BAFI-3210 file (N, C-alpha, C; in Angstrom, 3 decimals, decimal comma, padded with zeros to 6 digits):
// residues 173
n [1|2|3|4|5|6|7|8|9|10|11|12|13|14|15|16|17|18|19|20|21|22|23|24|25|26|27|28|29|30|31|32|33|34|35|36|37|38|39|40|41|42|43|44|45|46|47|48|49|50|51|52|53|54|55|56|57|58|59|60|61|62|63|64|65|66|67|68|69|70|71|72|73|74|75|76|77|78|79|80|81|82|83|84|85|86|87|88|89|90|91|92|93|94|95|96|97|98|99|100|101|102|103|104|105|106|107|108|109|110|111|112|113|114|115|116|117|118|119|120|121|122|123|124|125|126|127|128|129|130|131|132|133|134|135|136|137|138|139|140|141|142|143|144|145|146|147|148|149|150|151|152|153|154|155|156|157|158|159|160|161|162|163|164|165|166|167|168|169|170|171|172|173]
n.u [-012,626|-009,712|-009,645|-007,833|-005,182|-005,020|-005,092|-002,464|-000,811|-000,677|-000,557|-002,223|-004,361|-005,518|-005,946|-007,012|-009,256|-010,518|-010,823|-013,081|-014,826|-015,095|-016,339|-018,871|-022,314|-022,273|-023,071|-021,660|-019,332|-018,323|-018,464|-016,319|-013,868|-014,338|-013,757|-011,190|-009,907|-010,327|-008,456|-005,505|-003,196|-000,651|000,117|-001,979|-004,642|-004,217|-004,009|-006,347|-008,329|-008,372|-010,079|-012,367|-013,313|-013,727|-015,744|-017,946|-018,750|-020,034|-022,088|-023,174|-025,029|-024,056|-022,181|-023,346|-024,168|-021,374|-020,965|-020,368|-017,846|-016,094|-015,642|-015,201|-012,636|-010,893|-010,126|-007,950|-004,728|-001,672|-002,899|-002,342|-001,951|-003,493|-005,494|-007,020|-007,453|-008,999|-011,366|-012,271|-013,281|-014,930|-016,727|-017,645|-019,291|-021,347|-024,621|-024,478|-025,321|-027,328|-026,557|-023,973|-023,240|-022,182|-019,350|-017,992|-017,738|-016,290|-014,090|-013,658|-013,132|-010,859|-009,121|-008,494|-007,518|-004,858|-001,613|-000,161|-001,139|-002,518|-002,879|-004,873|-006,785|-007,506|-009,082|-011,246|-012,272|-013,220|-015,275|-016,846|-017,893|-018,617|-021,262|-022,431|-022,580|-025,318|-027,432|-026,515|-026,207|-024,980|-022,121|-020,885|-019,975|-017,107|-016,306|-015,264|-013,460|-011,394|-010,931|-010,142|-007,800|-006,464|-005,800|-004,024|-001,857|-001,572|-002,444|-002,774|-004,921|-006,376|-006,737|-008,509|-010,857|-011,505|-012,175|-014,511|-016,053|-016,347|-017,532|-019,987|-020,955|-021,106|-023,585|-024,947|-025,478]
n.v [-003,327|-002,558|000,198|001,487|000,051|000,950|003,783|003,844|002,906|004,820|008,438|010,452|012,358|010,744|008,566|009,310|010,170|007,521|006,236|007,694|007,315|004,553|004,493|005,800|006,475|004,547|003,833|002,471|001,645|004,482|004,898|003,248|004,474|006,985|005,782|005,052|007,652|008,628|007,020|006,676|006,606|008,282|009,116|007,695|008,746|011,445|011,096|010,126|012,137|013,820|012,061|011,533|014,451|015,018|013,050|013,694|016,287|015,252|013,261|014,526|013,762|011,596|012,541|013,277|011,610|010,968|013,526|014,715|013,555|013,678|016,608|017,080|015,636|018,070|019,018|018,049|017,891|019,193|017,963|017,339|019,498|019,088|017,656|019,189|021,340|019,957|019,111|021,511|022,460|020,776|021,159|023,626|023,277|022,124|021,591|022,018|020,638|021,946|021,843|021,269|023,900|025,744|024,964|024,707|027,170|028,598|026,856|027,580|030,603|030,056|029,385|031,482|033,587|032,445|032,892|031,386|029,353|027,548|028,926|028,122|026,636|028,713|030,538|028,775|028,487|031,557|031,240|029,467|030,995|032,893|032,028|031,625|033,887|034,842|033,229|033,645|036,721|037,901|037,373|039,026|041,602|040,858|038,933|040,748|042,589|040,794|040,193|042,730|043,242|041,268|041,053|042,865|041,370|039,078|036,491|037,016|035,135|034,782|037,643|037,998|036,873|037,571|040,527|040,176|039,210|041,463|043,138|042,033|041,907|044,827|045,278|043,849|045,577]
n.w [019,037|021,020|022,702|024,648|023,732|021,077|021,974|022,711|020,583|018,537|018,128|016,697|014,506|012,717|014,004|016,439|014,929|013,749|016,226|017,286|015,305|015,738|018,462|017,693|018,280|020,316|023,687|025,701|024,283|024,405|027,449|028,033|026,878|028,390|031,257|030,527|030,172|032,719|033,969|036,004|034,244|032,580|030,190|028,718|029,145|028,475|025,925|025,531|025,866|023,217|021,550|023,140|023,603|020,863|019,973|021,893|020,587|018,699|019,471|021,583|023,960|025,103|026,913|029,462|031,813|032,551|033,320|035,905|037,180|034,984|034,968|037,731|037,738|036,438|038,324|039,427|040,414|038,514|035,954|032,532|029,937|027,660|028,420|029,889|028,019|025,840|027,563|028,539|026,150|025,038|027,054|026,197|024,417|024,865|026,803|030,382|033,069|035,256|038,388|037,940|037,158|038,577|039,462|037,175|036,134|038,645|037,911|035,237|035,568|037,604|035,452|033,536|035,018|035,786|034,978|033,959|032,605|029,766|026,563|024,878|026,689|028,447|026,447|025,620|028,154|028,369|026,320|027,460|029,661|028,582|027,495|029,969|031,232|030,119|031,691|034,397|034,837|037,003|036,868|034,907|035,815|037,325|035,408|033,189|034,699|035,129|032,275|031,148|032,980|032,301|029,636|028,289|028,682|027,213|024,235|020,961|020,124|022,491|023,003|020,738|021,646|024,050|023,159|021,821|023,635|025,678|023,921|023,685|026,464|026,626|025,339|026,711|029,296]
ca.u [-011,302|-009,294|-009,255|-006,585|-004,069|-004,899|-004,486|-000,782|000,004|-000,264|-001,286|-002,481|-005,632|-006,335|-006,043|-008,410|-010,882|-010,771|-011,532|-014,352|-015,649|-015,640|-017,336|-020,132|-022,949|-022,469|-023,055|-021,151|-017,863|-017,937|-018,102|-014,873|-013,128|-014,240|-013,075|-009,640|-009,558|-010,221|-007,748|-004,420|-002,023|-000,860|000,122|-003,488|-005,429|-003,894|-004,473|-007,975|-008,798|-008,888|-011,490|-013,252|-013,942|-014,531|-016,957|-018,753|-018,984|-020,870|-022,764|-023,096|-025,730|-023,099|-021,397|-024,108|-024,071|-020,163|-020,054|-019,609|-016,548|-015,230|-015,501|-014,568|-011,212|-010,313|-009,526|-006,769|-003,025|-000,430|-003,346|-001,384|-002,550|-004,047|-006,457|-007,745|-007,939|-010,237|-012,371|-013,385|-013,721|-016,464|-017,835|-018,109|-020,274|-022,609|-025,358|-024,101|-026,364|-027,414|-025,681|-022,552|-022,516|-021,217|-017,867|-017,699|-017,619|-015,337|-012,907|-013,091|-012,322|-009,227|-008,294|-008,566|-006,692|-003,726|-000,825|000,899|-002,413|-002,131|-003,863|-006,382|-007,468|-008,091|-010,163|-012,289|-012,878|-013,857|-016,340|-018,249|-018,323|-019,610|-022,373|-023,288|-023,242|-026,646|-027,940|-025,861|-025,521|-024,235|-020,743|-020,444|-018,288|-015,842|-015,611|-015,095|-012,557|-010,663|-010,562|-009,520|-007,070|-005,262|-005,597|-002,461|-000,432|-002,173|-001,872|-003,885|-005,927|-007,094|-007,372|-009,726|-012,187|-012,145|-012,724|-015,793|-016,816|-016,223|-018,417|-021,236|-021,069|-021,390|-024,463|-025,875|-025,660]
ca.v [-002,685|-002,212|001,894|001,935|-000,574|001,713|004,762|003,509|002,481|005,985|009,144|011,156|012,735|009,968|007,507|009,774|009,648|005,845|005,878|008,491|006,077|003,338|004,671|006,181|006,540|003,643|004,370|001,129|002,074|005,810|004,540|002,394|005,600|007,462|004,967|005,064|008,971|008,839|006,299|007,333|006,615|009,922|009,181|007,458|010,118|012,391|010,792|009,879|013,575|014,361|011,455|012,260|015,670|014,867|012,275|014,540|017,418|014,442|012,850|014,937|013,243|010,136|012,311|013,357|010,897|011,044|015,179|015,184|012,937|014,858|018,011|016,820|015,588|019,257|019,954|016,981|018,760|018,324|017,501|018,162|020,846|018,357|016,996|020,584|022,073|019,079|018,862|022,810|022,572|019,949|022,053|025,008|023,027|021,365|022,207|022,067|020,495|023,223|021,473|021,480|024,985|026,903|024,505|025,027|028,691|028,701|026,191|028,943|031,749|030,192|028,989|032,644|034,169|031,664|033,628|030,214|028,652|027,758|030,160|027,258|026,792|030,505|030,899|028,042|028,697|032,420|030,788|028,987|031,984|033,898|031,351|031,361|035,132|035,068|032,739|034,037|038,134|038,551|037,270|039,777|042,707|040,050|038,439|041,688|042,871|039,911|040,182|043,804|042,887|040,112|041,478|043,309|040,575|037,779|036,485|037,243|034,296|035,308|038,954|038,415|036,137|038,611|041,667|039,549|038,863|042,379|043,652|041,413|042,776|046,079|045,291|043,095|046,657]
ca.w [019,274|022,390|022,601|025,315|023,171|019,955|022,043|022,978|019,549|018,007|018,628|015,356|013,963|011,881|015,104|017,008|014,096|014,070|017,660|017,103|014,301|016,391|019,169|017,008|019,083|021,239|025,196|026,128|023,627|025,057|028,535|028,170|026,606|029,699|032,078|030,418|030,380|034,070|034,982|036,464|033,159|032,421|028,586|028,180|029,863|027,689|024,528|025,362|025,822|021,970|021,271|024,269|023,024|019,418|020,015|022,588|019,534|017,553|020,133|022,999|024,943|025,467|027,844|030,639|032,806|033,145|033,453|037,353|037,273|034,311|035,921|039,207|037,121|036,245|039,564|039,680|040,330|037,505|034,880|031,375|029,224|026,526|029,300|030,477|026,808|025,439|028,382|028,712|024,508|024,834|027,986|025,529|023,372|025,507|027,970|031,280|033,859|036,328|039,734|037,719|036,786|039,614|039,508|035,699|036,496|039,186|037,329|034,317|036,252|037,869|034,358|032,966|036,207|035,886|034,391|033,616|032,106|028,536|026,031|024,669|027,852|028,857|025,402|025,888|029,400|027,905|025,682|028,740|030,684|028,053|027,273|030,893|031,568|029,577|032,728|035,505|034,512|037,848|036,674|034,257|036,159|037,518|033,903|032,662|035,110|035,094|030,935|031,394|033,709|031,586|028,065|028,001|028,451|026,501|022,959|020,082|020,497|023,679|023,173|020,254|021,748|025,071|023,086|021,529|024,677|026,068|023,216|024,046|027,564|026,465|024,714|027,799|030,177]
c.u [-011,056|-008,438|-007,900|-005,419|-003,964|-004,561|-002,816|-000,174|000,598|-001,191|-001,460|-003,849|-006,202|-006,467|-007,212|-009,839|-011,491|-011,549|-012,892|-015,480|-016,268|-016,673|-018,801|-020,999|-023,449|-021,892|-021,760|-019,390|-017,513|-017,738|-016,552|-013,949|-013,431|-013,392|-011,542|-009,237|-009,706|-009,482|-006,332|-003,263|-002,201|-000,870|-001,110|-004,220|-005,165|-004,064|-005,763|-009,052|-009,706|-010,296|-012,414|-014,188|-014,745|-015,955|-018,077|-019,324|-020,074|-022,411|-023,170|-024,077|-025,104|-022,341|-021,770|-023,867|-022,550|-019,949|-019,762|-018,186|-015,580|-015,009|-014,985|-012,758|-010,216|-009,879|-008,027|-005,638|-002,438|-001,211|-002,346|-002,742|-003,876|-005,660|-007,226|-008,627|-008,960|-011,376|-013,246|-013,655|-014,947|-017,187|-018,109|-019,279|-021,415|-023,571|-025,105|-025,491|-026,124|-026,624|-024,331|-022,152|-021,923|-019,517|-017,309|-017,138|-016,495|-014,166|-012,636|-012,589|-010,825|-008,362|-007,552|-007,162|-005,510|-002,752|-000,380|-000,167|-002,470|-003,377|-005,099|-007,172|-008,215|-009,409|-010,970|-013,208|-013,887|-015,458|-017,741|-018,868|-019,291|-021,286|-023,177|-023,587|-024,651|-027,626|-027,797|-025,301|-024,516|-022,588|-019,953|-019,290|-017,398|-015,557|-014,862|-013,651|-011,557|-009,899|-009,782|-008,285|-005,824|-005,245|-004,614|-001,716|-000,844|-001,913|-003,162|-004,953|-006,833|-007,902|-008,496|-010,912|-012,599|-012,629|-014,099|-016,614|-017,161|-017,560|-019,917|-021,735|-021,389|-023,006|-026,003|-026,329|-026,226]
c.v [-002,195|-000,717|002,011|001,265|000,627|003,046|004,901|003,577|003,791|007,277|010,746|011,433|011,886|008,791|007,871|009,676|008,540|005,643|006,527|007,459|004,857|003,250|005,084|006,990|005,622|003,838|003,641|001,415|003,854|005,658|004,093|003,751|006,534|007,186|005,028|006,450|009,360|007,582|007,320|006,929|007,883|009,901|008,601|008,315|011,174|012,243|010,220|011,028|013,929|013,401|011,725|013,728|015,653|014,062|012,879|015,673|016,538|013,807|013,456|014,427|012,101|011,039|012,777|012,810|010,820|012,569|015,375|014,720|013,524|015,951|017,844|016,445|016,703|019,820|018,890|017,912|018,210|017,676|017,891|018,542|020,375|017,992|018,249|021,101|021,366|019,072|020,564|022,970|021,797|020,485|023,316|024,485|022,509|021,863|021,548|021,854|021,699|022,975|021,559|022,940|026,017|026,202|024,405|026,318|029,057|028,179|027,446|030,070|031,460|030,256|030,355|033,395|033,706|032,141|032,329|029,047|028,744|028,132|029,490|027,328|027,809|030,474|030,298|028,354|030,201|032,413|030,280|030,030|033,049|033,340|031,396|032,523|035,292|034,527|033,473|035,604|038,546|038,335|038,405|040,532|041,709|039,438|039,678|042,310|042,379|039,844|041,406|043,988|042,362|040,181|042,056|042,460|039,387|037,767|036,797|036,380|034,502|036,702|039,371|037,615|037,148|039,850|041,489|039,821|040,303|043,300|043,129|041,525|043,687|046,390|044,652|044,551|047,777]
c.w [020,730|022,562|023,410|024,665|021,934|020,477|022,186|021,764|018,873|018,258|017,541|015,425|013,258|013,272|015,883|015,982|013,992|015,251|017,613|016,631|014,997|017,453|018,666|018,097|020,172|022,594|025,481|025,877|024,594|026,824|028,628|027,610|027,927|031,077|031,741|030,712|032,020|034,977|035,214|035,297|032,552|030,959|028,211|028,115|028,662|026,273|024,226|025,291|024,612|021,589|021,749|023,542|021,727|019,170|020,694|021,425|019,226|018,575|021,926|024,399|025,791|026,978|029,188|031,564|033,526|033,628|034,734|037,535|036,432|034,858|037,002|038,508|036,729|037,175|040,041|039,621|039,249|036,169|033,234|030,610|028,256|027,182|029,665|029,226|026,199|026,312|028,477|026,900|024,447|025,948|027,302|024,596|023,451|026,603|029,158|032,234|035,280|037,884|039,611|037,404|037,313|039,686|038,492|036,059|037,025|038,450|036,230|034,838|036,642|036,527|033,923|033,940|036,091|034,859|033,395|032,660|030,214|027,478|025,553|025,534|028,361|027,684|025,453|027,135|029,079|027,505|026,707|029,440|029,760|027,341|029,073|031,645|030,940|030,772|033,878|035,201|035,847|037,902|035,736|034,476|036,547|036,162|033,436|033,126|035,128|033,506|030,834|032,136|032,778|030,190|027,361|027,866|028,010|024,900|022,218|020,073|021,419|023,553|022,191|020,478|023,197|024,586|022,351|022,713|025,572|025,179|023,709|025,492|027,548|026,230|025,849|028,640|029,834]
res [m|n|i|r|e|v|l|l|k|e|h|s|k|a|q|c|n|r|i|v|d|y|i|g|n|n|q|r|r|f|d|d|l|v|n|i|f|l|s|d|e|y|r|v|v|q|r|a|a|w|p|l|s|n|t|t|a|i|h|p|e|l|i|q|k|h|l|p|d|i|i|a|y|l|k|t|p|g|i|h|n|a|v|k|r|n|v|v|r|l|l|e|k|i|t|i|p|e|p|l|q|g|t|v|m|d|t|c|f|q|y|i|a|d|p|k|e|a|v|a|v|k|a|f|s|l|g|i|l|g|r|m|m|k|t|y|p|e|i|i|p|e|l|k|l|l|i|e|d|h|l|p|h|e|t|a|a|f|s|s|r|a|k|k|l|l|k|l|m|e|r|k|s]
***
């Protein structure tokens, strides 16, 4: 299967699932998908994000060697919301290596603070920071302040996750 051609042919859940099934737990095939994802072809990158996230959910070990590049890619100006959403979704579900945790936390805080950021990106960022506050309790005051500041202006999806996180913070203190 030529993953790039398949991504260009159709963008659907069925197509995403076909790619995920094709990759399976094959590191070489996953590496091919990551290389496509990290390319500069806007549409292909956007479409590769979904199978990247879904494959990582099933086989998180495949992403580990690519995490520095993928996390750095989040800093690319103008990347599509689908790319950010799928990357933060996959980051929420995996163990992030310690050397990358600071960058991931900073990125998540920026996403939550940005009023123009997509709700799903913010919600997944809350999930990541919620997990990280167990290791880094010093982020709790800043996270709590950020949530409380944005809560009145956010959607139900953000509010639901944010309120659960605030309750968790209360139990920690």
